[in-house]
PDB file of N, CA, C, O and CB in Angstrom:
ATOM      1  N   MET A   1      40.727 -13.193  13.174  1.00  0.00           N
ATOM      2  CA  MET A   1      39.460 -13.604  12.581  1.00  0.00           C
ATOM      3  C   MET A   1      39.570 -15.039  12.082  1.00  0.00           C
ATOM      4  O   MET A   1      40.617 -15.461  11.590  1.00  0.00           O
ATOM      5  CB  MET A   1      39.057 -12.655  11.429  1.00  0.00           C
ATOM      6  N   SER A   2      38.500 -15.764  12.214  1.00  0.00           N
ATOM      7  CA  SER A   2      38.496 -17.137  11.725  1.00  0.00           C
ATOM      8  C   SER A   2      38.192 -17.170  10.233  1.00  0.00           C
ATOM      9  O   SER A   2      37.679 -16.211   9.657  1.00  0.00           O
ATOM     10  CB  SER A   2      37.472 -17.982  12.497  1.00  0.00           C
ATOM     11  N   GLU A   3      38.527 -18.303   9.630  1.00  0.00           N
ATOM     12  CA  GLU A   3      38.230 -18.452   8.201  1.00  0.00           C
ATOM     13  C   GLU A   3      36.717 -18.514   7.996  1.00  0.00           C
ATOM     14  O   GLU A   3      35.977 -19.026   8.835  1.00  0.00           O
ATOM     15  CB  GLU A   3      38.912 -19.726   7.622  1.00  0.00           C
ATOM     16  N   GLN A   4      36.289 -17.985   6.871  1.00  0.00           N
ATOM     17  CA  GLN A   4      34.862 -17.975   6.564  1.00  0.00           C
ATOM     18  C   GLN A   4      34.415 -19.380   6.175  1.00  0.00           C
ATOM     19  O   GLN A   4      35.085 -20.047   5.387  1.00  0.00           O
ATOM     20  CB  GLN A   4      34.546 -16.966   5.428  1.00  0.00           C
ATOM     21  N   THR A   5      33.307 -19.825   6.713  1.00  0.00           N
ATOM     22  CA  THR A   5      32.732 -21.116   6.353  1.00  0.00           C
ATOM     23  C   THR A   5      31.407 -20.884   5.641  1.00  0.00           C
ATOM     24  O   THR A   5      30.913 -19.759   5.577  1.00  0.00           O
ATOM     25  CB  THR A   5      32.538 -22.015   7.608  1.00  0.00           C
ATOM     26  N   LYS A   6      30.844 -21.950   5.115  1.00  0.00           N
ATOM     27  CA  LYS A   6      29.575 -21.833   4.392  1.00  0.00           C
ATOM     28  C   LYS A   6      28.475 -21.217   5.255  1.00  0.00           C
ATOM     29  O   LYS A   6      27.603 -20.522   4.735  1.00  0.00           O
ATOM     30  CB  LYS A   6      29.130 -23.200   3.895  1.00  0.00           C
ATOM     31  N   THR A   7      28.503 -21.456   6.534  1.00  0.00           N
ATOM     32  CA  THR A   7      27.458 -20.918   7.407  1.00  0.00           C
ATOM     33  C   THR A   7      27.701 -19.460   7.780  1.00  0.00           C
ATOM     34  O   THR A   7      26.849 -18.828   8.403  1.00  0.00           O
ATOM     35  CB  THR A   7      27.358 -21.752   8.667  1.00  0.00           C
ATOM     36  N   ASP A   8      28.857 -18.925   7.401  1.00  0.00           N
ATOM     37  CA  ASP A   8      29.187 -17.544   7.739  1.00  0.00           C
ATOM     38  C   ASP A   8      28.737 -16.527   6.697  1.00  0.00           C
ATOM     39  O   ASP A   8      28.935 -15.327   6.893  1.00  0.00           O
ATOM     40  CB  ASP A   8      30.657 -17.421   7.935  1.00  0.00           C
ATOM     41  N   ARG A   9      28.150 -16.963   5.621  1.00  0.00           N
ATOM     42  CA  ARG A   9      27.797 -16.005   4.572  1.00  0.00           C
ATOM     43  C   ARG A   9      26.405 -16.286   4.020  1.00  0.00           C
ATOM     44  O   ARG A   9      25.883 -17.396   4.128  1.00  0.00           O
ATOM     45  CB  ARG A   9      28.829 -16.047   3.440  1.00  0.00           C
ATOM     46  N   VAL A  10      25.828 -15.263   3.433  1.00  0.00           N
ATOM     47  CA  VAL A  10      24.525 -15.371   2.785  1.00  0.00           C
ATOM     48  C   VAL A  10      24.751 -15.802   1.342  1.00  0.00           C
ATOM     49  O   VAL A  10      25.614 -15.252   0.658  1.00  0.00           O
ATOM     50  CB  VAL A  10      23.735 -14.018   2.856  1.00  0.00           C
ATOM     51  N   ILE A  11      23.991 -16.772   0.880  1.00  0.00           N
ATOM     52  CA  ILE A  11      24.027 -17.216  -0.512  1.00  0.00           C
ATOM     53  C   ILE A  11      22.899 -16.492  -1.240  1.00  0.00           C
ATOM     54  O   ILE A  11      21.750 -16.524  -0.800  1.00  0.00           O
ATOM     55  CB  ILE A  11      23.882 -18.791  -0.632  1.00  0.00           C
ATOM     56  N   ILE A  12      23.227 -15.843  -2.347  1.00  0.00           N
ATOM     57  CA  ILE A  12      22.229 -15.079  -3.103  1.00  0.00           C
ATOM     58  C   ILE A  12      21.794 -15.878  -4.325  1.00  0.00           C
ATOM     59  O   ILE A  12      22.620 -16.273  -5.148  1.00  0.00           O
ATOM     60  CB  ILE A  12      22.793 -13.694  -3.529  1.00  0.00           C
ATOM     61  N   PHE A  13      20.485 -16.112  -4.435  1.00  0.00           N
ATOM     62  CA  PHE A  13      19.862 -16.826  -5.551  1.00  0.00           C
ATOM     63  C   PHE A  13      18.891 -15.845  -6.200  1.00  0.00           C
ATOM     64  O   PHE A  13      17.836 -15.546  -5.641  1.00  0.00           O
ATOM     65  CB  PHE A  13      19.124 -18.158  -5.073  1.00  0.00           C
ATOM     66  N   ASP A  14      19.249 -15.347  -7.377  1.00  0.00           N
ATOM     67  CA  ASP A  14      18.474 -14.284  -8.020  1.00  0.00           C
ATOM     68  C   ASP A  14      17.564 -14.837  -9.117  1.00  0.00           C
ATOM     69  O   ASP A  14      17.998 -15.634  -9.949  1.00  0.00           O
ATOM     70  CB  ASP A  14      19.413 -13.227  -8.606  1.00  0.00           C
ATOM     71  N   THR A  15      16.300 -14.408  -9.112  1.00  0.00           N
ATOM     72  CA  THR A  15      15.331 -14.847 -10.123  1.00  0.00           C
ATOM     73  C   THR A  15      14.833 -13.691 -10.991  1.00  0.00           C
ATOM     74  O   THR A  15      13.778 -13.794 -11.617  1.00  0.00           O
ATOM     75  CB  THR A  15      14.147 -15.525  -9.449  1.00  0.00           C
ATOM     76  N   THR A  16      15.582 -12.604 -11.028  1.00  0.00           N
ATOM     77  CA  THR A  16      15.168 -11.424 -11.790  1.00  0.00           C
ATOM     78  C   THR A  16      14.848 -11.762 -13.240  1.00  0.00           C
ATOM     79  O   THR A  16      13.838 -11.298 -13.770  1.00  0.00           O
ATOM     80  CB  THR A  16      16.253 -10.365 -11.742  1.00  0.00           C
ATOM     81  N   LEU A  17      15.682 -12.554 -13.883  1.00  0.00           N
ATOM     82  CA  LEU A  17      15.502 -12.829 -15.310  1.00  0.00           C
ATOM     83  C   LEU A  17      14.304 -13.730 -15.591  1.00  0.00           C
ATOM     84  O   LEU A  17      13.775 -13.725 -16.702  1.00  0.00           O
ATOM     85  CB  LEU A  17      16.752 -13.466 -15.872  1.00  0.00           C
ATOM     86  N   ARG A  18      13.877 -14.493 -14.609  1.00  0.00           N
ATOM     87  CA  ARG A  18      12.704 -15.346 -14.786  1.00  0.00           C
ATOM     88  C   ARG A  18      11.448 -14.624 -14.310  1.00  0.00           C
ATOM     89  O   ARG A  18      10.467 -14.522 -15.047  1.00  0.00           O
ATOM     90  CB  ARG A  18      12.879 -16.675 -14.027  1.00  0.00           C
ATOM     91  N   ASP A  19      11.481 -14.130 -13.092  1.00  0.00           N
ATOM     92  CA  ASP A  19      10.287 -13.525 -12.496  1.00  0.00           C
ATOM     93  C   ASP A  19      10.094 -12.057 -12.855  1.00  0.00           C
ATOM     94  O   ASP A  19       8.974 -11.550 -12.796  1.00  0.00           O
ATOM     95  CB  ASP A  19      10.349 -13.657 -11.011  1.00  0.00           C
ATOM     96  N   GLY A  20      11.160 -11.377 -13.222  1.00  0.00           N
ATOM     97  CA  GLY A  20      11.069  -9.951 -13.529  1.00  0.00           C
ATOM     98  C   GLY A  20      10.124  -9.636 -14.664  1.00  0.00           C
ATOM     99  O   GLY A  20       9.464  -8.597 -14.653  1.00  0.00           O
ATOM    100  N   GLU A  21      10.050 -10.521 -15.646  1.00  0.00           N
ATOM    101  CA  GLU A  21       9.162 -10.285 -16.788  1.00  0.00           C
ATOM    102  C   GLU A  21       7.702 -10.604 -16.478  1.00  0.00           C
ATOM    103  O   GLU A  21       6.835 -10.415 -17.332  1.00  0.00           O
ATOM    104  CB  GLU A  21       9.616 -11.112 -17.971  1.00  0.00           C
ATOM    105  N   GLN A  22       7.426 -11.076 -15.290  1.00  0.00           N
ATOM    106  CA  GLN A  22       6.042 -11.357 -14.910  1.00  0.00           C
ATOM    107  C   GLN A  22       5.297 -10.080 -14.526  1.00  0.00           C
ATOM    108  O   GLN A  22       4.079 -10.095 -14.352  1.00  0.00           O
ATOM    109  CB  GLN A  22       6.004 -12.352 -13.751  1.00  0.00           C
ATOM    110  N   SER A  23       6.028  -8.984 -14.396  1.00  0.00           N
ATOM    111  CA  SER A  23       5.408  -7.696 -14.074  1.00  0.00           C
ATOM    112  C   SER A  23       4.757  -7.107 -15.321  1.00  0.00           C
ATOM    113  O   SER A  23       5.340  -7.182 -16.403  1.00  0.00           O
ATOM    114  CB  SER A  23       6.454  -6.710 -13.492  1.00  0.00           C
ATOM    115  N   PRO A  24       3.577  -6.529 -15.201  1.00  0.00           N
ATOM    116  CA  PRO A  24       2.910  -5.933 -16.357  1.00  0.00           C
ATOM    117  C   PRO A  24       3.788  -4.891 -17.049  1.00  0.00           C
ATOM    118  O   PRO A  24       4.383  -4.035 -16.396  1.00  0.00           O
ATOM    119  CB  PRO A  24       1.594  -5.297 -15.929  1.00  0.00           C
ATOM    120  N   GLY A  25       3.860  -4.974 -18.359  1.00  0.00           N
ATOM    121  CA  GLY A  25       4.588  -3.998 -19.153  1.00  0.00           C
ATOM    122  C   GLY A  25       6.083  -4.237 -19.265  1.00  0.00           C
ATOM    123  O   GLY A  25       6.783  -3.451 -19.903  1.00  0.00           O
ATOM    124  N   ILE A  26       6.587  -5.303 -18.662  1.00  0.00           N
ATOM    125  CA  ILE A  26       8.023  -5.587 -18.706  1.00  0.00           C
ATOM    126  C   ILE A  26       8.297  -6.689 -19.723  1.00  0.00           C
ATOM    127  O   ILE A  26       7.729  -7.779 -19.646  1.00  0.00           O
ATOM    128  CB  ILE A  26       8.551  -5.995 -17.305  1.00  0.00           C
ATOM    129  N   SER A  27       9.165  -6.391 -20.664  1.00  0.00           N
ATOM    130  CA  SER A  27       9.599  -7.369 -21.658  1.00  0.00           C
ATOM    131  C   SER A  27      11.055  -7.068 -21.985  1.00  0.00           C
ATOM    132  O   SER A  27      11.374  -5.984 -22.473  1.00  0.00           O
ATOM    133  CB  SER A  27       8.698  -7.327 -22.951  1.00  0.00           C
ATOM    134  N   LEU A  28      11.931  -8.018 -21.720  1.00  0.00           N
ATOM    135  CA  LEU A  28      13.359  -7.838 -21.947  1.00  0.00           C
ATOM    136  C   LEU A  28      13.801  -8.628 -23.168  1.00  0.00           C
ATOM    137  O   LEU A  28      13.382  -9.770 -23.358  1.00  0.00           O
ATOM    138  CB  LEU A  28      14.165  -8.265 -20.712  1.00  0.00           C
ATOM    139  N   ASP A  29      14.652  -8.021 -23.999  1.00  0.00           N
ATOM    140  CA  ASP A  29      15.192  -8.776 -25.128  1.00  0.00           C
ATOM    141  C   ASP A  29      16.453  -9.514 -24.676  1.00  0.00           C
ATOM    142  O   ASP A  29      16.899  -9.353 -23.539  1.00  0.00           O
ATOM    143  CB  ASP A  29      15.501  -7.834 -26.337  1.00  0.00           C
ATOM    144  N   VAL A  30      17.020 -10.317 -25.563  1.00  0.00           N
ATOM    145  CA  VAL A  30      18.182 -11.140 -25.231  1.00  0.00           C
ATOM    146  C   VAL A  30      19.338 -10.276 -24.728  1.00  0.00           C
ATOM    147  O   VAL A  30      19.984 -10.625 -23.740  1.00  0.00           O
ATOM    148  CB  VAL A  30      18.626 -11.957 -26.453  1.00  0.00           C
ATOM    149  N   GLY A  31      19.601  -9.164 -25.392  1.00  0.00           N
ATOM    150  CA  GLY A  31      20.695  -8.285 -24.987  1.00  0.00           C
ATOM    151  C   GLY A  31      20.509  -7.709 -23.596  1.00  0.00           C
ATOM    152  O   GLY A  31      21.461  -7.618 -22.821  1.00  0.00           O
ATOM    153  N   GLU A  32      19.284  -7.320 -23.281  1.00  0.00           N
ATOM    154  CA  GLU A  32      18.998  -6.769 -21.951  1.00  0.00           C
ATOM    155  C   GLU A  32      19.166  -7.838 -20.870  1.00  0.00           C
ATOM    156  O   GLU A  32      19.710  -7.571 -19.799  1.00  0.00           O
ATOM    157  CB  GLU A  32      17.570  -6.187 -21.903  1.00  0.00           C
ATOM    158  N   LYS A  33      18.694  -9.044 -21.165  1.00  0.00           N
ATOM    159  CA  LYS A  33      18.847 -10.138 -20.201  1.00  0.00           C
ATOM    160  C   LYS A  33      20.317 -10.475 -19.986  1.00  0.00           C
ATOM    161  O   LYS A  33      20.740 -10.727 -18.858  1.00  0.00           O
ATOM    162  CB  LYS A  33      18.087 -11.385 -20.678  1.00  0.00           C
ATOM    163  N   LEU A  34      21.090 -10.480 -21.057  1.00  0.00           N
ATOM    164  CA  LEU A  34      22.520 -10.760 -20.949  1.00  0.00           C
ATOM    165  C   LEU A  34      23.216  -9.678 -20.119  1.00  0.00           C
ATOM    166  O   LEU A  34      24.072  -9.992 -19.292  1.00  0.00           O
ATOM    167  CB  LEU A  34      23.159 -10.857 -22.351  1.00  0.00           C
ATOM    168  N   GLU A  35      22.861  -8.424 -20.331  1.00  0.00           N
ATOM    169  CA  GLU A  35      23.447  -7.322 -19.555  1.00  0.00           C
ATOM    170  C   GLU A  35      23.112  -7.456 -18.070  1.00  0.00           C
ATOM    171  O   GLU A  35      23.978  -7.257 -17.218  1.00  0.00           O
ATOM    172  CB  GLU A  35      22.948  -5.965 -20.087  1.00  0.00           C
ATOM    173  N   ILE A  36      21.869  -7.788 -17.760  1.00  0.00           N
ATOM    174  CA  ILE A  36      21.477  -7.980 -16.358  1.00  0.00           C
ATOM    175  C   ILE A  36      22.266  -9.129 -15.752  1.00  0.00           C
ATOM    176  O   ILE A  36      22.775  -9.012 -14.637  1.00  0.00           O
ATOM    177  CB  ILE A  36      19.956  -8.251 -16.241  1.00  0.00           C
ATOM    178  N   ALA A  37      22.373 -10.244 -16.478  1.00  0.00           N
ATOM    179  CA  ALA A  37      23.124 -11.401 -15.979  1.00  0.00           C
ATOM    180  C   ALA A  37      24.586 -11.046 -15.733  1.00  0.00           C
ATOM    181  O   ALA A  37      25.159 -11.452 -14.722  1.00  0.00           O
ATOM    182  CB  ALA A  37      23.030 -12.568 -16.970  1.00  0.00           C
ATOM    183  N   GLU A  38      25.191 -10.297 -16.642  1.00  0.00           N
ATOM    184  CA  GLU A  38      26.594  -9.893 -16.469  1.00  0.00           C
ATOM    185  C   GLU A  38      26.767  -9.020 -15.231  1.00  0.00           C
ATOM    186  O   GLU A  38      27.741  -9.173 -14.494  1.00  0.00           O
ATOM    187  CB  GLU A  38      27.093  -9.140 -17.714  1.00  0.00           C
ATOM    188  N   GLN A  39      25.836  -8.114 -15.001  1.00  0.00           N
ATOM    189  CA  GLN A  39      25.931  -7.238 -13.831  1.00  0.00           C
ATOM    190  C   GLN A  39      25.690  -8.015 -12.534  1.00  0.00           C
ATOM    191  O   GLN A  39      26.346  -7.755 -11.525  1.00  0.00           O
ATOM    192  CB  GLN A  39      24.924  -6.083 -13.949  1.00  0.00           C
ATOM    193  N   LEU A  40      24.754  -8.964 -12.556  1.00  0.00           N
ATOM    194  CA  LEU A  40      24.532  -9.800 -11.373  1.00  0.00           C
ATOM    195  C   LEU A  40      25.789 -10.602 -11.049  1.00  0.00           C
ATOM    196  O   LEU A  40      26.176 -10.717  -9.886  1.00  0.00           O
ATOM    197  CB  LEU A  40      23.331 -10.750 -11.593  1.00  0.00           C
ATOM    198  N   ALA A  41      26.423 -11.155 -12.077  1.00  0.00           N
ATOM    199  CA  ALA A  41      27.668 -11.908 -11.877  1.00  0.00           C
ATOM    200  C   ALA A  41      28.761 -10.990 -11.334  1.00  0.00           C
ATOM    201  O   ALA A  41      29.505 -11.371 -10.431  1.00  0.00           O
ATOM    202  CB  ALA A  41      28.129 -12.567 -13.203  1.00  0.00           C
ATOM    203  N   ARG A  42      28.857  -9.791 -11.881  1.00  0.00           N
ATOM    204  CA  ARG A  42      29.861  -8.826 -11.418  1.00  0.00           C
ATOM    205  C   ARG A  42      29.656  -8.484  -9.941  1.00  0.00           C
ATOM    206  O   ARG A  42      30.620  -8.258  -9.210  1.00  0.00           O
ATOM    207  CB  ARG A  42      29.804  -7.544 -12.270  1.00  0.00           C
ATOM    208  N   LEU A  43      28.410  -8.448  -9.516  1.00  0.00           N
ATOM    209  CA  LEU A  43      28.094  -8.153  -8.120  1.00  0.00           C
ATOM    210  C   LEU A  43      28.337  -9.341  -7.189  1.00  0.00           C
ATOM    211  O   LEU A  43      28.253  -9.205  -5.968  1.00  0.00           O
ATOM    212  CB  LEU A  43      26.658  -7.712  -8.007  1.00  0.00           C
ATOM    213  N   GLY A  44      28.637 -10.499  -7.764  1.00  0.00           N
ATOM    214  CA  GLY A  44      28.930 -11.672  -6.949  1.00  0.00           C
ATOM    215  C   GLY A  44      27.729 -12.511  -6.583  1.00  0.00           C
ATOM    216  O   GLY A  44      27.784 -13.284  -5.626  1.00  0.00           O
ATOM    217  N   VAL A  45      26.634 -12.374  -7.331  1.00  0.00           N
ATOM    218  CA  VAL A  45      25.453 -13.198  -7.080  1.00  0.00           C
ATOM    219  C   VAL A  45      25.842 -14.663  -7.292  1.00  0.00           C
ATOM    220  O   VAL A  45      26.446 -15.012  -8.307  1.00  0.00           O
ATOM    221  CB  VAL A  45      24.255 -12.785  -8.018  1.00  0.00           C
ATOM    222  N   ASP A  46      25.493 -15.509  -6.333  1.00  0.00           N
ATOM    223  CA  ASP A  46      25.905 -16.908  -6.373  1.00  0.00           C
ATOM    224  C   ASP A  46      25.171 -17.724  -7.428  1.00  0.00           C
ATOM    225  O   ASP A  46      25.789 -18.510  -8.147  1.00  0.00           O
ATOM    226  CB  ASP A  46      25.695 -17.532  -5.030  1.00  0.00           C
ATOM    227  N   TYR A  47      23.867 -17.544  -7.524  1.00  0.00           N
ATOM    228  CA  TYR A  47      23.047 -18.292  -8.474  1.00  0.00           C
ATOM    229  C   TYR A  47      22.150 -17.324  -9.233  1.00  0.00           C
ATOM    230  O   TYR A  47      21.481 -16.481  -8.635  1.00  0.00           O
ATOM    231  CB  TYR A  47      22.200 -19.374  -7.750  1.00  0.00           C
ATOM    232  N   ILE A  48      22.145 -17.453 -10.556  1.00  0.00           N
ATOM    233  CA  ILE A  48      21.296 -16.620 -11.402  1.00  0.00           C
ATOM    234  C   ILE A  48      20.363 -17.549 -12.165  1.00  0.00           C
ATOM    235  O   ILE A  48      20.804 -18.331 -13.007  1.00  0.00           O
ATOM    236  CB  ILE A  48      22.146 -15.725 -12.383  1.00  0.00           C
ATOM    237  N   GLU A  49      19.076 -17.461 -11.867  1.00  0.00           N
ATOM    238  CA  GLU A  49      18.103 -18.251 -12.614  1.00  0.00           C
ATOM    239  C   GLU A  49      17.842 -17.494 -13.909  1.00  0.00           C
ATOM    240  O   GLU A  49      17.205 -16.441 -13.907  1.00  0.00           O
ATOM    241  CB  GLU A  49      16.766 -18.489 -11.790  1.00  0.00           C
ATOM    242  N   ALA A  50      18.341 -18.039 -15.011  1.00  0.00           N
ATOM    243  CA  ALA A  50      18.401 -17.310 -16.277  1.00  0.00           C
ATOM    244  C   ALA A  50      17.066 -17.171 -16.987  1.00  0.00           C
ATOM    245  O   ALA A  50      16.934 -16.317 -17.864  1.00  0.00           O
ATOM    246  CB  ALA A  50      19.357 -17.983 -17.185  1.00  0.00           C
ATOM    247  N   GLY A  51      16.093 -17.961 -16.650  1.00  0.00           N
ATOM    248  CA  GLY A  51      14.802 -17.867 -17.313  1.00  0.00           C
ATOM    249  C   GLY A  51      14.151 -19.222 -17.441  1.00  0.00           C
ATOM    250  O   GLY A  51      14.518 -20.174 -16.752  1.00  0.00           O
ATOM    251  N   PHE A  52      13.182 -19.298 -18.329  1.00  0.00           N
ATOM    252  CA  PHE A  52      12.416 -20.520 -18.555  1.00  0.00           C
ATOM    253  C   PHE A  52      12.494 -20.821 -20.047  1.00  0.00           C
ATOM    254  O   PHE A  52      11.620 -20.395 -20.800  1.00  0.00           O
ATOM    255  CB  PHE A  52      10.917 -20.375 -18.067  1.00  0.00           C
ATOM    256  N   PRO A  53      13.530 -21.553 -20.497  1.00  0.00           N
ATOM    257  CA  PRO A  53      13.806 -21.700 -21.924  1.00  0.00           C
ATOM    258  C   PRO A  53      12.696 -22.343 -22.757  1.00  0.00           C
ATOM    259  O   PRO A  53      12.641 -22.131 -23.968  1.00  0.00           O
ATOM    260  CB  PRO A  53      15.026 -22.493 -22.085  1.00  0.00           C
ATOM    261  N   ILE A  54      11.834 -23.105 -22.147  1.00  0.00           N
ATOM    262  CA  ILE A  54      10.754 -23.755 -22.900  1.00  0.00           C
ATOM    263  C   ILE A  54       9.627 -22.777 -23.238  1.00  0.00           C
ATOM    264  O   ILE A  54       8.781 -23.072 -24.082  1.00  0.00           O
ATOM    265  CB  ILE A  54      10.193 -24.935 -22.102  1.00  0.00           C
ATOM    266  N   ALA A  55       9.612 -21.618 -22.585  1.00  0.00           N
ATOM    267  CA  ALA A  55       8.518 -20.657 -22.754  1.00  0.00           C
ATOM    268  C   ALA A  55       8.452 -20.069 -24.157  1.00  0.00           C
ATOM    269  O   ALA A  55       7.362 -19.859 -24.690  1.00  0.00           O
ATOM    270  CB  ALA A  55       8.660 -19.541 -21.754  1.00  0.00           C
ATOM    271  N   SER A  56       9.604 -19.801 -24.758  1.00  0.00           N
ATOM    272  CA  SER A  56       9.618 -19.201 -26.093  1.00  0.00           C
ATOM    273  C   SER A  56      11.011 -19.327 -26.695  1.00  0.00           C
ATOM    274  O   SER A  56      11.977 -19.633 -25.995  1.00  0.00           O
ATOM    275  CB  SER A  56       9.180 -17.713 -26.039  1.00  0.00           C
ATOM    276  N   GLN A  57      11.103 -19.090 -27.987  1.00  0.00           N
ATOM    277  CA  GLN A  57      12.401 -19.115 -28.656  1.00  0.00           C
ATOM    278  C   GLN A  57      13.312 -18.022 -28.093  1.00  0.00           C
ATOM    279  O   GLN A  57      14.512 -18.241 -27.924  1.00  0.00           O
ATOM    280  CB  GLN A  57      12.228 -18.938 -30.182  1.00  0.00           C
ATOM    281  N   GLY A  58      12.748 -16.852 -27.803  1.00  0.00           N
ATOM    282  CA  GLY A  58      13.529 -15.761 -27.230  1.00  0.00           C
ATOM    283  C   GLY A  58      14.102 -16.122 -25.866  1.00  0.00           C
ATOM    284  O   GLY A  58      15.262 -15.828 -25.578  1.00  0.00           O
ATOM    285  N   ASP A  59      13.288 -16.759 -25.027  1.00  0.00           N
ATOM    286  CA  ASP A  59      13.786 -17.197 -23.720  1.00  0.00           C
ATOM    287  C   ASP A  59      14.857 -18.265 -23.882  1.00  0.00           C
ATOM    288  O   ASP A  59      15.851 -18.265 -23.156  1.00  0.00           O
ATOM    289  CB  ASP A  59      12.634 -17.730 -22.854  1.00  0.00           C
ATOM    290  N   PHE A  60      14.658 -19.178 -24.832  1.00  0.00           N
ATOM    291  CA  PHE A  60      15.667 -20.208 -25.091  1.00  0.00           C
ATOM    292  C   PHE A  60      16.992 -19.564 -25.473  1.00  0.00           C
ATOM    293  O   PHE A  60      18.041 -19.938 -24.949  1.00  0.00           O
ATOM    294  CB  PHE A  60      15.197 -21.166 -26.206  1.00  0.00           C
ATOM    295  N   GLU A  61      16.948 -18.595 -26.387  1.00  0.00           N
ATOM    296  CA  GLU A  61      18.168 -17.917 -26.838  1.00  0.00           C
ATOM    297  C   GLU A  61      18.835 -17.155 -25.692  1.00  0.00           C
ATOM    298  O   GLU A  61      20.060 -17.153 -25.576  1.00  0.00           O
ATOM    299  CB  GLU A  61      17.847 -16.953 -27.992  1.00  0.00           C
ATOM    300  N   ALA A  62      18.038 -16.516 -24.857  1.00  0.00           N
ATOM    301  CA  ALA A  62      18.596 -15.764 -23.731  1.00  0.00           C
ATOM    302  C   ALA A  62      19.271 -16.692 -22.729  1.00  0.00           C
ATOM    303  O   ALA A  62      20.389 -16.423 -22.288  1.00  0.00           O
ATOM    304  CB  ALA A  62      17.499 -14.952 -23.035  1.00  0.00           C
ATOM    305  N   VAL A  63      18.606 -17.772 -22.373  1.00  0.00           N
ATOM    306  CA  VAL A  63      19.189 -18.726 -21.422  1.00  0.00           C
ATOM    307  C   VAL A  63      20.467 -19.324 -21.997  1.00  0.00           C
ATOM    308  O   VAL A  63      21.457 -19.486 -21.285  1.00  0.00           O
ATOM    309  CB  VAL A  63      18.178 -19.848 -21.078  1.00  0.00           C
ATOM    310  N   HIS A  64      20.442 -19.649 -23.275  1.00  0.00           N
ATOM    311  CA  HIS A  64      21.636 -20.205 -23.935  1.00  0.00           C
ATOM    312  C   HIS A  64      22.788 -19.198 -23.900  1.00  0.00           C
ATOM    313  O   HIS A  64      23.926 -19.577 -23.623  1.00  0.00           O
ATOM    314  CB  HIS A  64      21.316 -20.597 -25.403  1.00  0.00           C
ATOM    315  N   ALA A  65      22.514 -17.944 -24.170  1.00  0.00           N
ATOM    316  CA  ALA A  65      23.558 -16.906 -24.173  1.00  0.00           C
ATOM    317  C   ALA A  65      24.119 -16.682 -22.771  1.00  0.00           C
ATOM    318  O   ALA A  65      25.319 -16.462 -22.609  1.00  0.00           O
ATOM    319  CB  ALA A  65      23.000 -15.583 -24.730  1.00  0.00           C
ATOM    320  N   ILE A  66      23.267 -16.737 -21.774  1.00  0.00           N
ATOM    321  CA  ILE A  66      23.691 -16.498 -20.396  1.00  0.00           C
ATOM    322  C   ILE A  66      24.492 -17.670 -19.852  1.00  0.00           C
ATOM    323  O   ILE A  66      25.478 -17.487 -19.137  1.00  0.00           O
ATOM    324  CB  ILE A  66      22.482 -16.239 -19.506  1.00  0.00           C
ATOM    325  N   ALA A  67      24.055 -18.882 -20.200  1.00  0.00           N
ATOM    326  CA  ALA A  67      24.751 -20.084 -19.706  1.00  0.00           C
ATOM    327  C   ALA A  67      26.145 -20.134 -20.263  1.00  0.00           C
ATOM    328  O   ALA A  67      26.894 -21.066 -19.968  1.00  0.00           O
ATOM    329  CB  ALA A  67      23.988 -21.366 -20.081  1.00  0.00           C
TER     330      ALA A  67
END
């Protein structure tokens, strides 16, 4: 087998923490967002869009904790 190159794999860019709360009735606290981020990292997700920190103090705190 040849060595894996950048073109040999799929890069995963996850927006769950930013777009997931756009669904009606969904609101995640800092701890829940941190848990999701930890699990995404454990799964090997390449990029995790942590949120939109300017939106609120809670989002700022969550993005800061995840970063």
